[in-house]
C-alpha positions in Angstrom: 0.0 0.0 0.0 1.4 3.4 -0.9 0.4 7.0 -1.7 -1.3 7.7 -5.0 1.1 7.8 -7.9 4.1 6.3 -6.0 6.8 4.6 -8.1 8.4 1.5 -6.6 11.4 -0.3 -8.1 12.9 -3.6 -6.7 16.6 -3.6 -6.0 17.3 -7.3 -5.6 20.5 -9.0 -6.8 20.8 -12.4 -8.5 21.7 -14.1 -5.3 20.9 -13.2 -1.7 22.8 -14.9 1.2 22.4 -18.5 -0.1 19.2 -17.9 -2.0 19.0 -17.7 -5.9 16.5 -15.4 -7.6 14.6 -17.4 -10.1 11.9 -14.8 -11.0 12.0 -11.0 -10.6 8.9 -9.5 -12.3 8.1 -5.8 -12.4 5.8 -4.3 -9.8 2.2 -4.6 -10.9 -0.2 -1.8 -10.0 -3.5 -3.1 -8.7 -5.0 0.3 -7.8 -3.7 3.9 -7.4 -2.6 3.1 -3.9 -1.9 -0.7 -4.1 0.8 -2.7 -6.0 1.9 -6.3 -5.9 4.7 -8.5 -7.1 5.6 -12.2 -6.7 9.4 -13.1 -6.4 10.6 -16.7 -6.7 13.7 -17.8 -4.8 15.5 -21.1 -4.6 17.7 -22.6 -1.9 19.5 -26.0 -2.4 20.5 -26.7 1.2 18.0 -28.3 3.6 17.4 -26.9 7.1 16.4 -23.6 8.6 17.6 -20.4 6.8 16.7 -16.7 7.0 15.7 -14.8 3.8 17.0 -11.3 4.4 14.9 -8.2 3.9 14.2 -7.3 0.2 15.2 -3.8 -0.8 13.0 -1.4 -2.9 13.5 2.2 -4.1 10.4 4.5 -3.9 9.5 8.0 -5.1 6.4 10.1 -4.7 5.3 12.7 -7.3 6.1 16.3 -6.0 8.6 15.0 -3.5 12.2 14.9 -4.4 13.2 12.7 -1.4 14.5 9.3 -2.5 13.2 6.6 -0.2 14.3 3.0 0.4 11.9 0.4 1.6 12.6 -3.1 3.1 10.4 -6.1 3.6 10.6 -8.1 6.8 13.1 -11.0 7.1 11.6 -14.4 6.8 12.7 -17.6 8.6 12.2 -20.5 6.3 12.7 -24.2 6.6 13.9 -26.1 3.6 13.1 -29.8 3.4 14.3 -32.4 0.9 11.9 -34.4 -1.4 10.7 -37.5 0.5 12.2 -40.7 -0.9 10.0 -43.7 -1.7 12.0 -46.5 -0.1 9.6 -49.1 -1.5 10.9 -48.5 -5.1 14.2 -49.8 -6.5 17.1 -47.4 -7.2 17.4 -46.7 -11.0 19.2 -44.2 -13.3 17.3 -41.1 -14.2 18.5 -41.6 -17.8 20.1 -44.6 -19.5 23.9 -44.5 -20.0 25.0 -42.6 -23.2 26.6 -44.6 -26.0 30.0 -43.2 -27.0 30.8 -43.7 -30.7 34.2 -45.3 -31.5 36.9 -43.0 -32.9 39.0 -43.7 -36.0 42.1 -44.2 -33.7 40.2 -46.8 -31.6 39.1 -48.7 -34.8 42.7 -48.7 -36.1 44.0 -49.8 -32.7 41.6 -52.8 -32.5 42.3 -53.7 -36.2 46.1 -53.7 -35.4 45.5 -55.9 -32.4 43.5 -58.3 -34.5 46.2 -58.5 -37.2 48.9 -59.2 -34.5 46.7 -62.0 -33.1 46.2 -63.5 -36.6 49.9 -63.3 -37.4 50.8 -64.9 -34.1 48.3 -67.7 -34.7 49.7 -68.2 -38.2 53.3 -68.5 -37.0 52.3 -70.7 -34.1 50.5 -73.0 -36.5 53.6 -73.2 -38.7 55.8 -74.0 -35.8 53.4 -76.7 -34.6 53.3 -78.2 -38.0 57.1 -78.4 -38.2 57.3 -79.9 -34.8 54.7 -82.5 -35.7 56.6 -83.3 -38.9 59.8 -83.8 -37.0 58.1 -85.9 -34.4 56.6 -88.1 -37.0 60.0 -88.6 -38.6 61.7 -89.4 -35.2 63.1 -85.9 -34.9 64.7 -85.8 -38.3 63.5 -85.6 -41.9 63.4 -89.1 -43.3 65.9 -89.8 -46.0 64.4 -91.3 -49.2 65.3 -94.8 -50.2 66.6 -93.5 -53.5 69.2 -90.7 -54.0 67.6 -87.2 -53.9 69.1 -86.3 -57.3 67.6 -89.3 -59.0 64.1 -88.4 -57.8 64.6 -84.8 -58.8 65.8 -85.7 -62.3 62.8 -88.1 -62.8 60.3 -85.4 -61.6 61.9 -82.8 -63.9 61.5 -85.2 -66.9 57.9 -85.8 -66.0 57.2 -82.1 -65.7 58.8 -81.3 -69.0 56.6 -83.8 -70.7 53.5 -82.1 -69.3 54.2 -78.9 -71.2 52.4 -76.8 -68.7 53.7 -73.4 -69.6 53.2 -74.1 -73.3 49.5 -74.6 -72.5 49.3 -71.4 -70.5 49.3 -73.1 -67.1 52.0 -70.8 -65.7 51.0 -71.0 -62.0 50.9 -74.8 -62.0 54.3 -75.0 -63.9 56.1 -72.6 -61.5 54.6 -74.4 -58.5 55.7 -77.8 -59.6 59.2 -76.8 -60.7 59.9 -75.1 -57.4 58.4 -78.0 -55.5 60.9 -80.3 -57.2 63.7 -78.0 -56.1 62.3 -77.7 -52.5 61.9 -81.5 -52.2 65.4 -82.0 -53.5 66.8 -79.6 -50.8 64.7 -81.4 -48.2 65.8 -84.9 -49.2 69.4 -83.9 -49.9 70.1 -81.7 -46.8 67.4 -82.7 -44.3 65.8 -79.2 -44.5 62.1 -78.5 -44.0 62.1 -76.8 -47.4 58.5 -77.9 -48.3 57.2 -75.9 -45.3 59.6 -72.9 -45.4 59.4 -69.6 -47.2 61.9 -68.5 -49.8 63.7 -66.4 -47.2 64.0 -69.3 -44.8 65.3 -71.7 -47.5 67.9 -69.2 -48.7 69.0 -68.6 -45.0 69.3 -72.4 -44.5 71.4 -72.8 -47.7 73.6 -69.9 -46.6 74.3 -71.6 -43.3 75.3 -74.7 -45.3 77.9 -72.5 -47.1 76.1 -73.1 -50.4 78.2 -71.7 -53.3 77.4 -68.1 -54.0 76.5 -68.6 -57.7 74.2 -71.5 -57.0 72.7 -69.6 -54.0 71.9 -66.7 -56.3 70.4 -69.0 -59.0 68.2 -70.7 -56.4 67.0 -67.4 -54.9 66.3 -66.0 -58.3 64.0 -68.8 -59.5 62.3 -69.2 -56.1 61.4 -65.5 -56.0 60.3 -65.6 -59.6 57.9 -68.4 -58.8 56.6 -66.4 -55.8 55.8 -63.5 -58.1 54.0 -65.8 -60.6 52.0 -67.6 -57.9 51.1 -64.6 -55.7 51.5 -61.5 -57.9 50.4 -63.0 -61.2 53.6 -61.8 -63.0 54.0 -63.1 -66.6 57.6 -64.1 -67.2 59.1 -64.4 -70.7 59.5 -67.7 -72.6 63.2 -67.6 -71.9 62.5 -67.3 -68.2 60.2 -70.4 -68.4 63.0 -72.4 -70.0 65.5 -71.1 -67.5 63.6 -72.6 -64.7 64.3 -76.2 -66.0 67.9 -75.3 -66.8 68.7 -73.8 -63.4 67.0 -76.5 -61.3 68.7 -79.2 -63.3 72.1 -77.5 -62.9 71.7 -77.1 -59.1 70.8 -80.7 -58.7 73.5 -82.0 -61.0 76.3 -79.8 -59.3 75.3 -80.8 -55.8 74.3 -84.5 -56.2 77.7 -85.8 -54.9 78.6 -82.9 -52.7 78.5 -83.1 -48.9 77.4 -80.2 -46.8 77.6 -79.6 -43.0 75.8 -76.9 -41.2 77.8 -74.1 -39.7 77.8 -74.3 -35.9 80.6 -72.3 -34.2 84.0 -71.2 -35.4 85.3 -74.7 -35.9 82.5 -75.8 -38.2 83.7 -76.2 -41.8 81.8 -76.6 -45.1 83.0 -79.1 -47.6 80.9 -77.7 -50.4 82.5 -77.6 -53.8 81.0 -77.2 -57.2 80.5 -80.6 -58.8 81.8 -81.4 -62.2 
């Protein structure tokens, strides 16, 4: 209630001694001598708390005196929302799903590749162990000389005329299998199960002559390119496969080799006549 024509303006800050002002509407004039306003405050601590006096500035027409008005302080009790203990506790909202980033996808893909590679090498190791165990710890020596078997297989392969009929992959697979089997039978290597790098490393340990080592590596790698990269060698290279394999077998058929083990190990490898 106020004199006719009075102007009243609230001077309330955003927060007031632990209370937050949620709504601060302008003064609404009901009659010439009566105005009203509803202010909304919030407090987030339970217990008893005092809402301090609210401050207003007032002026009356024809009077230059500036007046300040205050409401009474209020003692309020803040209580928490009652909890229904008969209900189970549950999340207000379900957990948010976080999408995978590119880095995480690459990480998991790398881990999968490592596991696959480890499984592959473990399988190869197990297969070699199994083959050695089946042979009593060593590769079985064929009843006939290794070079005789190799020459017979080369003759049979030559009669098939595989590369002349366009069967390059089959031709290169068979000719290198003959060479691998010869190395396996001749020097007790696991050449049929080994990669080209492993075969060359094994021959190098046997002090294989450099020229024959280079020839063997060249044709083995050429066969790998044909089988796995679909390379198309020339006719001269097809014919060289027979020539090189036959020469390697012929020059090593009566040559003994001993693996290098320590500084005292010696190789007795010589080019055969």
